[in-house]
N, C-alpha and C positions, 0 to 999 in steps of 0.2 A: 660214128665213133668205133674204135677198135677195142674189143673186149677179150681179155685173156683169162683163162681159169688157171689157178695155181693150187696145187694140193700138197700142203706140208706133210711130210711123212718121215717121222723119226721112228727108228727101230725100238729105242728104249721107251718104256712107259712104266710109271711107278706102280699103278694098280694092276696093270695086265701086260707084262713084258712080252714083246714081239706080237702084239695083238694084230698089227697090220699084216703080218705073214701068216696068220691062222687061216686054215682052210674054210672057205665059205662055199660049200656046194661045188667043189672041183676047182676053185680058183682062190688065190689069197684075197683077203679083204681089201687090200690096197688096189688090186687089180680090178675087183668089182667096182670100187668107188671110181677109179679112172675111167672105166668103160661106160659107167652110168653118166658121167659128166659129159663125155664125148657124145653120147647118144642124144643129149638134149639138143645139139646142133646150134647152141647159142653163142659159141665162142670161136674166135678165129684160130686160136691154139689152146691146147691144154698141156699142162706140164705138171709133173710130179717133182717136188723139191725134196731132196733127201740127203742125208749124210751117210748113208749106209749101202755097201756093195750088194747086198742081198735084195733089197728093194729095188735098186737101180736094175739088177739083172732081170727080175721078173717083169718089171714094166717094159723094159726094152724088148724082152721076149714076146710081150703082148702087142708090140708095135707102137709103144708109147714113147713120149719124149721126157727126158729126165735132166734136171739141173741139179748139180751138186752144190751143197751148201756147207758152211762151217758147222762144226759140231755145237758150238755154244753161242746162243743168242739171248739177249736180255728179254726179248718178247717175240711173238709170232710176227708181228709187223716188221721188226728188224730183220727176221729171217726172209720174209718175202721181199723186202726192199733190196736186200743183197742179191737175191736170185733175179730180180726183175731189172736191175740197173741197166743191163745192155739190151733189153728188149724194147721194141717199139710198140707202144700200147697207150691207150687213153685211160683205161680203167682195168684194174686187176681184181678179179673175184677170187676170194679165198674160200675153198671147199675143204672141210675137215676130212682127212684120210680115213678116219674110223666111221664115217657116215655113208655107207654104200647106197642108202635109199634116200639120199637128198632129193627132195622133190623139185622137178623142173619148174613148177609154178613159183617156188620161192626164189630161184635163181632169176626167173623172168621179172620178178617184183623188184629185185635189186637193180637190174638193168633199166626198168621203167623209171626208177627214182632219177637216174642220171640223164635219161632221154628227156624227161620233162624239165630238167634243171637248166633252162636255156641260158640263164645268166651265170652258170657255173659257180654257184655259191656253195653247193654241197661238196664237202671233202671226202666223206665217208657215208656209205649207206649200209643199214643193217635191218634186222627184223626183230619183232617182239610179239608175244602173245599174251592175251588177257588171262589172268589166273584169278581163281576165287577160293580155292582150297587154302585154309589157314596154315596148314602144315607146309605146303609148297611155298607160300608166302614167307613163312618164318625160316625156312631152311637156308643157311648161308651159302650152300652149294648152288643155289639158284640165284643168279644175278638179276637184280630188279633194276628198272630204268623209269625215270620220270622225264616227261617230254612237255615241250610248249605246244601252242595251238598249231604250230606248223610241223608237228611231230618231230622237232629237233631236240635232241637229247639235252636235258639240263643236268642230269646226274645219273650215275650208275653206282649201285651198291649192293654188297651182300646183306646189308641190314634191310629192315622193312622200310621201304619208302613208297608213298608218303606215310608218315606216322599219323594214326587215326586219333587226333585229339578231339575232333567232333565228327558225329555220324552223318557225313555228307555223301557217302557212297562214292568216294574217289576211286577210279579204276586202278588196279594193280597190274603192272606189265612185267613178264618175265623176258629177259633179254635172250634172244636166240643168237648164238655165236657164229653167224654167218655174215661175212663182211664183203663189201666191194669198196675199193679205194681208188680215187684218181691217183695216177702214177706220181704226180707232183706232190700229193699229200703224203705218200709213202716216203718220198725222198726227203720231204721236210721233217717227217717224223723222226727219222734216224739221226738228224742233226740236233734234235732236242734232248736234253738230259732227262733221265728218268724223274718223273714228278713226285712230290710228296704224297698226293692222294693215290697216285698209281701204286707206290710202294706200300702204302698203308692197307689199301683194299686188295692189292695184288690184281689190278685190273688195268691192263694196258690202255684201254680206250679212254681212261681218264687223263692220260698224257695229252691226247687230242684236245680234250675239253679245256684243260688248264692253259692250254696255249692258243685258245681262240679258234680252233678248227671246228667245222660244223659236221655233226653226225646226224643225218636224217634217217628215221625209222619208219617202217611200215608194219601194219598189223597182219599177222598171218594166223590162219587157223590149222595150218599144216605143220605139225611138230616134226622135228628132226629126230632120228633114231641113231644114237651113238653106240658104239661097242666099247664099253669101258671095263667090262668084267666078263669072266667065262659064262656067266649066266646070260649076259646080253648077247654073247655069241650064239648060244643055244637058240634064243629067240629069233636071231638074225637068220640062222640056218632054216628055221621053220618057215620064215617069210620067203627066203630066197628059193626054198624048194617049191613053193606055190608059184613063183614067177617063172622058174625054170621049166616046170611041168604044167 
């Protein structure tokens, strides 16, 4: 199968404007992310999907490929689907532009899900990690997921799920927002109206579930590191400095 990585890269950001263009030890954050994905050697092609001239310029200067997108989309899946419509690919892997330290092992795990899905029943692959800290579990900024015995998503929520009515020690999983999609699933997604649960929770993956599409997850113990605040950037610079030198 042909796997393509796409890195959505919007210039605007509510909490940290222009974060993708911030300097990370000599290169913009988005360039570091792009180069890290290329270095994995997992993908036939890697594209940065952006609506901004500045991001396009730095990626092209780094020798990268850019696909321009419309400025407004209802969801990240809609943005990727628009960008991928003319590409030949079986699976599109979505890597966040503000995560320059995305682990190769996590990306390999997404690919493994599709490689083992011989009957092509899986539409979307994603990751989750076990969480035990009660504050992390209760935090609505951390999306939780419950799965069936095949690790297929039953529901995603910002609320605490499952609710502990009885002390049976059910696991709690935090959803890690790295996705891989069959291209046909992305195309189908864009034809579906935004769903009630999606709008209620502000979680686009619920549109897939409400329409019967399968999301299979795998457990990872390698957390992603996103740059959402200036403080995150300071920590990223410390880590990048260690990798550079």
